[in-house]
C-alpha positions in Angstrom: 78.5 135.5 6.0 77.3 139.3 6.3 76.3 139.3 10.3 74.3 142.5 9.8 72.5 140.4 6.8 71.0 136.8 7.1 68.5 136.1 4.7 66.8 132.5 4.9 64.7 131.4 1.4 61.1 130.2 1.7 60.2 128.3 -1.3 63.2 127.1 -3.9 60.9 126.4 -7.7 61.5 128.4 -10.5 62.2 131.7 -9.4 63.1 131.0 -5.7 66.3 129.0 -6.8 67.8 132.3 -8.3 66.8 134.4 -5.2 68.9 131.5 -3.5 71.9 131.6 -5.4 72.0 135.4 -5.7 72.1 135.5 -1.9 74.5 132.9 -1.6 76.7 135.1 -4.2 76.4 138.4 -1.5 77.4 136.3 1.0 73.9 136.3 2.9 71.8 133.2 2.6 71.1 131.5 5.6 69.1 129.1 4.7 66.4 127.4 2.8 63.5 126.1 3.5 60.7 124.3 1.1 58.3 121.3 1.7 60.3 119.8 -1.3 63.2 117.6 0.7 64.7 116.4 -2.4 65.0 119.6 -4.0 66.0 122.0 -1.0 68.2 119.7 0.5 70.3 119.5 -2.0 70.0 122.9 -3.0 71.2 124.0 0.7 74.3 121.5 0.5 75.0 123.0 -3.2 75.4 126.5 -0.7 76.3 125.0 2.3 73.2 126.3 4.7 70.5 125.0 6.8 67.8 123.0 5.4 64.2 123.2 6.9 61.4 121.2 6.0 59.4 123.5 7.9 59.8 127.4 8.0 58.8 128.4 11.1 61.7 126.2 12.6 64.0 129.0 10.4 62.0 132.0 11.6 63.2 130.7 15.1 66.9 131.0 14.7 69.1 134.2 14.0 68.5 135.6 10.7 67.7 138.8 10.0 65.1 138.3 6.7 62.9 136.3 4.8 62.6 135.8 1.1 59.2 134.0 -0.1 59.1 132.8 -3.1 56.2 130.0 -2.5 52.4 130.0 -4.7 50.4 133.3 -3.8 47.8 131.3 -2.0 50.0 130.6 0.7 51.7 134.2 0.5 49.6 135.8 3.4 50.0 132.9 6.1 54.0 132.5 5.3 54.4 136.4 5.5 52.4 136.5 8.6 54.1 134.7 10.4 57.3 135.6 9.2 56.4 140.0 10.3 55.2 138.3 13.6 58.6 136.2 13.9 59.8 139.6 13.7 61.5 139.1 10.1 61.6 141.4 7.9 59.9 140.3 4.2 60.6 140.3 0.6 57.7 138.5 -1.1 57.3 137.8 -4.7 54.5 139.3 -6.3 51.7 139.7 -6.4 51.7 140.0 -2.2 48.5 138.1 -1.7 45.4 136.8 -3.2 43.3 139.8 -2.2 43.9 143.3 -1.4 42.4 142.9 2.1 44.5 140.2 2.9 47.8 142.5 1.7 46.9 145.6 3.4 46.9 143.6 6.7 50.5 143.2 5.9 51.6 146.3 5.9 49.4 147.1 8.6 51.6 144.5 10.5 55.2 145.6 9.2 54.7 149.0 9.8 53.1 148.5 13.0 56.6 146.5 14.2 58.6 148.7 12.1 59.7 145.9 9.5 60.2 146.3 5.8 58.1 144.3 3.5 59.1 144.5 0.1 57.8 143.0 -3.1 59.3 141.1 -5.5 58.3 143.6 -9.1 61.6 142.3 -10.3 61.6 144.9 -13.4 61.8 148.3 -11.6 65.0 147.1 -10.9 65.7 146.9 -14.8 68.4 149.2 -15.8 66.5 150.3 -18.6 63.3 151.3 -16.1 66.1 153.1 -14.5 67.2 154.5 -17.6 64.0 155.9 -18.8 62.7 157.2 -15.4 65.5 159.6 -14.8 65.0 160.6 -18.5 61.6 161.2 -18.1 62.1 163.5 -14.9 64.7 165.4 -16.3 62.6 165.9 -19.1 64.9 164.7 -21.6 62.1 163.0 -23.2 59.7 165.6 -23.1 55.9 165.0 -21.4 54.7 161.4 -21.6 51.9 160.8 -23.8 51.2 156.8 -23.9 53.0 154.0 -22.8 53.2 150.8 -24.9 54.3 147.3 -23.6 54.4 144.0 -25.3 55.1 140.8 -22.7 54.2 137.7 -24.4 55.7 134.0 -24.5 55.1 130.5 -24.0 53.2 128.6 -21.5 55.3 128.4 -18.5 55.0 125.7 -16.4 55.0 127.4 -13.3 52.0 128.8 -12.9 49.1 127.3 -11.6 47.2 129.0 -9.7 47.0 132.6 -11.8 46.4 133.7 -14.6 48.4 135.9 -17.1 47.8 139.2 -15.9 48.7 138.8 -12.7 51.8 136.4 -13.8 53.1 138.5 -16.6 51.2 141.7 -16.9 51.1 142.7 -13.3 54.8 143.9 -14.1 53.9 145.8 -16.4 51.1 147.9 -14.8 53.4 148.6 -12.1 56.5 149.8 -14.3 53.7 152.3 -16.3 52.2 153.3 -12.9 56.0 153.7 -11.2 56.6 155.8 -15.0 54.1 157.9 -15.1 53.8 158.8 -11.0 50.1 159.2 -11.3 47.5 156.8 -9.9 45.3 154.6 -12.1 42.5 156.0 -13.0 40.4 153.2 -15.2 41.0 149.6 -16.2 40.1 148.2 -19.9 40.8 144.6 -20.6 40.6 142.6 -23.7 41.4 138.9 -23.8 40.6 135.4 -23.0 41.8 131.6 -22.8 42.6 130.0 -26.6 44.6 126.9 -24.2 43.9 124.4 -22.0 44.2 126.4 -18.9 41.8 127.4 -15.9 42.4 131.5 -16.1 43.1 133.9 -19.3 46.2 133.1 -21.0 45.6 136.5 -23.7 45.2 140.0 -22.3 45.3 143.4 -23.8 44.8 146.2 -20.9 44.3 149.9 -21.3 45.0 152.2 -18.4 44.1 155.3 -17.7 45.9 157.6 -15.5 45.0 160.2 -13.2 47.3 162.8 -14.9 46.2 161.9 -18.3 48.8 159.3 -19.6 47.6 156.0 -21.0 49.0 153.0 -21.2 48.3 149.9 -23.0 49.5 146.8 -21.7 49.4 143.3 -23.9 50.0 140.1 -22.5 50.0 136.2 -23.4 51.0 132.8 -23.2 50.8 132.2 -26.3 53.7 133.3 -28.8 56.5 130.7 -29.5 58.8 133.8 -28.6 59.5 135.7 -25.4 59.3 139.2 -26.4 59.9 142.2 -23.3 59.6 145.7 -24.4 58.3 148.9 -23.7 57.9 151.7 -25.9 57.3 155.7 -24.8 55.8 158.1 -27.0 56.6 161.3 -25.5 56.5 165.3 -27.0 60.0 165.1 -28.0 60.9 161.5 -28.5 59.8 158.1 -29.4 61.3 155.5 -26.7 61.9 152.0 -26.8 63.1 149.6 -24.7 64.0 146.0 -24.3 63.9 144.5 -21.1 65.6 141.3 -22.3 69.1 142.6 -24.4 68.9 145.8 -21.5 68.8 148.7 -24.6 67.3 151.4 -25.4 66.5 153.2 -29.0 65.6 157.0 -28.6 64.1 158.7 -32.1 63.1 161.6 -33.5 62.8 163.2 -37.2 62.8 166.8 -38.4 61.2 167.9 -41.6 62.1 171.4 -43.2 59.3 174.3 -43.5 59.5 174.0 -46.9 58.8 171.1 -49.4 57.1 170.1 -52.3 53.2 169.2 -51.2 52.3 167.8 -54.9 55.3 164.6 -53.7 54.5 163.6 -50.3 55.9 160.2 -51.1 59.3 161.8 -51.0 59.2 163.8 -47.8 62.4 165.1 -47.0 61.7 163.9 -43.3 65.5 163.8 -41.3 65.4 160.8 -38.7 67.4 161.0 -36.0 68.2 158.3 -34.1 70.4 157.1 -31.3 70.8 154.1 -29.9 71.7 153.7 -25.9 74.2 151.3 -24.5 73.0 150.3 -20.2 75.6 149.1 -18.1 74.1 145.2 -18.3 73.3 144.4 -15.0 70.7 141.5 -13.0 67.7 142.8 -12.0 67.4 140.3 -9.2 70.9 141.3 -7.7 69.5 144.7 -8.0 66.2 143.9 -6.1 67.9 141.7 -3.8 70.7 144.4 -2.6 67.6 147.4 -2.5 66.0 145.1 0.1 69.5 144.2 1.6 70.1 148.6 1.8 66.6 148.9 3.5 67.1 146.7 6.1 70.6 147.8 7.6 70.2 151.2 6.3 66.6 151.9 6.9 64.8 154.1 4.5 62.2 152.0 1.8 62.3 149.4 -0.4 62.2 150.5 -4.3 58.5 148.9 -4.2 57.4 149.1 -0.9 54.2 147.4 0.4 51.7 150.3 -0.5 52.9 150.3 -3.6 52.6 146.8 -4.7 48.7 147.3 -3.1 48.2 150.0 -5.9 49.6 147.8 -8.1 47.6 144.7 -7.5 44.5 147.6 -7.4 45.2 147.9 -11.0 46.0 144.3 -11.8 42.7 142.8 -10.3 40.7 145.6 -12.2 42.0 144.4 -14.9 41.1 140.7 -14.3 37.5 142.7 -13.3 37.3 144.5 -16.4 37.7 140.9 -18.8 35.2 139.2 -16.4 32.6 141.5 -16.4 33.4 143.1 -20.0 33.3 146.7 -18.5 35.8 149.3 -18.1 36.3 149.7 -14.2 37.1 152.8 -12.4 39.2 153.0 -9.5 38.3 154.9 -6.6 
């Protein structure tokens, strides 16, 4: 195990199991803490690390950092305890149940010189890096609109948030990252079609201060998992698939002269380029990014303040749906 980075895992449910696996593959997993003794102790045995039924016992050891993957309502207390114990923290999204708690955690981390990263994992998907680099280099032309579709069937793991905070938060964050501009306003339509206590489908319209528009479609109702993003730009129309990690860049040209009396047979030339991107596990990228920030200094790709802005926009989306009106972000 690397002596400069020892990670403890708090919460080994659906996502936490995968975090533990990747940390183990990195040679960085030092311990696992979870109230589910049977499941967590078995996982600790599998990876050859110490099991703790109380995470405070793990915080008292010489671990460098902790990864928190527990239900959202528990994040604030666990992350605060970890930061006050001098541990760097990567916490699953959303950082906390509300903005006030999130801002407090950011202040504690900054005051103690600790890394506080948030698990908005799609930022670490190689297709997002491809799109971001191309936008920065001007290869697509200026971005006009961003449109995403993130739909699937109801997950058994979600109990405390609706589809906006579970799924929509990812696309809101990616769009903020690609637009490189604060969200100006949010308007949401949606509702509940199943037996859940929160919204299970939503369409979220985002207006950014630089004029870019975003449209996020999310639901837990579709018997098919779709994770896609489209960028309408001045030079290209671009589609990326988060699952296949592929991209298609399209454009078209029209001759200067053509028969205006036969628009059915327009001589349009379509130019379509399929881009193969080296496949990488986004979770591995996320955890390596966290380790790099802890060991070598600097900021993680998704910082605490970054996650707060995404949470602000996500909360505004929920408020818009509840109140039936556009919400302006000051």
